[in-house]
C-alpha positions, 0 to 999 in steps of 0.5 A: 500500500502506498500510504505510510506514516509521515516521517516528518511528524515530531515526537510530541505529535506521535505521543498524541492519542486519538480515539475514533468511535466507530469503525465504519467508512468515516471512522476507518478513513479518519484512522488513516488520516490521523495515523499518517500524521503520526498520532497514536490511533485507537478505533472502537467499533461495536460490530464484529470485524467485517474483514473476517465476519461471515454474517454481516448486518447493516445498511447495504444501499449501494454508494455513489462515490464522487469528487469530494470522496475521491479527493479524501481517498486520494489524500491517503493514497487510496483513490486508485484502489477504490476506483478500480472496484467501482462501476462508472455511471455517466447518466441517469437512465429514466424508465417511463411507465410505458417502458421507454428509456431515456438518459440524462447526463450527470455532467459533461463528457468524462464526468461520472459517479461511481457505484461502489459496494459499502461493505467492500469499501469499509473492508478496504479502508479497515485494511488500509488503517491496519497497515499503520503500526500506530493504529489499533482496531478494537471490535465488539466494543461498544461505547457506553458512556463518554464523560467529556469533562474528564475525557474518559470513555467507557466501553462495554464488551460482549461479556458485559464487562466494562473498561475505561480509557482516556485520549487526547482527542475523541472523534465521534464517527458512530453514526446517526444514533451516535452515543458520542453525540449524547454527551453533546446534548447535555451541553448548553447551547447545543442545537440538535434536530432530527427528522424521519421522512415519511418514506422508507426503502426496501432493497431488491436484486436484478441478477445477471442475465446469461452471465452479463448485466441485464440492463445497461451497466453505466447508468443509475437507473430510475423508475420515477413515479411522482410520489415514489420511485425505484432505482438500480445501481450496478455491481461488480458481479453484474447484478443490480441492487434495486432500491424501492423508495415510497411512503410507509403506508404504501409498503404496508398495503402490500401484504401478499406476494400476489399484491406485490406482483400486481403493484409492480405490473402497474408501476414497474412492468419492465422490471418484473422479468429482470427481477424474476416473478418468484424472487420479487414475491419472495424478496419483498418480504425478506425485510421490512421497509427501513426508515431514513433519518436526517440529522442536524446539529451544532456545533460539531465539537465540545471544547478542545477534546471531542469532535463529531464527523460523518453521520454522527454530525450530519446524517442525510437522506440518500437522494443526492448520493452525498452522505459518504462523500460529505463524511469523507470531506469532513476528514480531508477538511480537518486534515487541511486545518491541521496543515493550516494550524500546524497540528494545533487541535485547539484551533482546528476544532472550533474552526472545523465546526465553523466551516462544516456546520453551514455546509452540512446543513446545506447538503441535508436540505439539498438531499431532501430536495433531490428526492422530489427531483428524482421521483417527480421532476425528471418526468417533466419536459421543462426539467429536461429542457433546463438540464440541456440549457444548463449543460449547454451554458456550462459547456460554453462558459464552464467557469461562469455557469456550473449546474447545481448537480455538477457543483455538488458532485464534481467540485469541492465548492462548499455546499452552502455556497453551491446553493447561493450560486445556484439561486443566482444562476437560476435567476439569471438563466430564467430571466434570459429565457423569459427575455428570449421568449418575449422577444420571440413573441414580439417578433411573431406579432410584428410578422403577423401585423406586417403580413395581415390584410389591412382591411377585413370584413366580418365574413373574412374574419369568420373564414379565418376563424373557421380555417384555424379550427 
């Protein structure tokens, strides 16, 4: 592996002890960043070691890796290895109710997002972290309590025994239901909110067909149905992971295999043969629909001893494909601050909160909006027309006009600045389109006036009216 601890770190920095609570994607990546700087790093994960465990439980929604996440991986020398295990998706493939398919490109030529497997990526990052001699990985050790004042973490083992440890810095990467964050909620002036959206999700599978992909592989397939939708992302084994998103009430109405089949015949008829009738009727009931939560809080640090990153700080719904990317960007933003402040954690922590809170609140809002776009707006001819207009203007003026999706997905422009810039662009483009439309109308009116007969009697007007009918 190409990434190794930085030999330029001082002895003082090497003695700094960092506890990372959570060995998921963001926790494992953070371990690499801190270890690369020479810190003594201990990762504490409540689950089994997924590198060796056979029964892996947890979320399995495919992930869409884009520029922000790739930049973080690049910083620790892992980008090429991860990208080699992903499948490029150049565009959305829209499946209409009639079965007709049409594509909407994500960006300009060469811009794409990557479909990556969550579990494989987590394994890869844990293996990377374990290569550092100053990293220790602890599994099946769940954080029970964190005393921020004393800096003491209490963990519980599978046999119910507990033990305490203390570190110079605690990094909470323990997900949307973070135990680390509970200590924050005891602090004065800590803002916290969470929202469960009324829609759930359920995963199905489209298996390979004759040893190959059953659909075009380099697309994110979408079946938009206004109030709900289904998507499909390609896997390396040539299958597709389908995810059905819809209101919980709709899931609960389908109680038998035959009802599920009739529902799919009505709304996703072209997917039935791809999934398989019996597999559809069986897999729909394999697990109940899962909930989706959006978390906002502020600040992300308690004093100079603890910081939240990833879903612990800003869980988002999955509709912009930015949950992992935003979490990975947390890691690289903090690393950049460590460069800027010469590893002075006392300066990095408050600055990290100042920078990331508005950005992560912004991506939470964008993710909520994008669900409406994916399940509804992509059916609109005006939406598709605007996409072409935006992409054309971006092609002509790449630095002046950048579509909203491109700014989020293919740049590291701060999320809250993306929203501000997008609003300005929309206002300008809408004004230009209005002026162009008004000019065309005026030109048409002038043309008719010039070519319209100067004098017409009632009979002639009636004849004109009949001819237009």
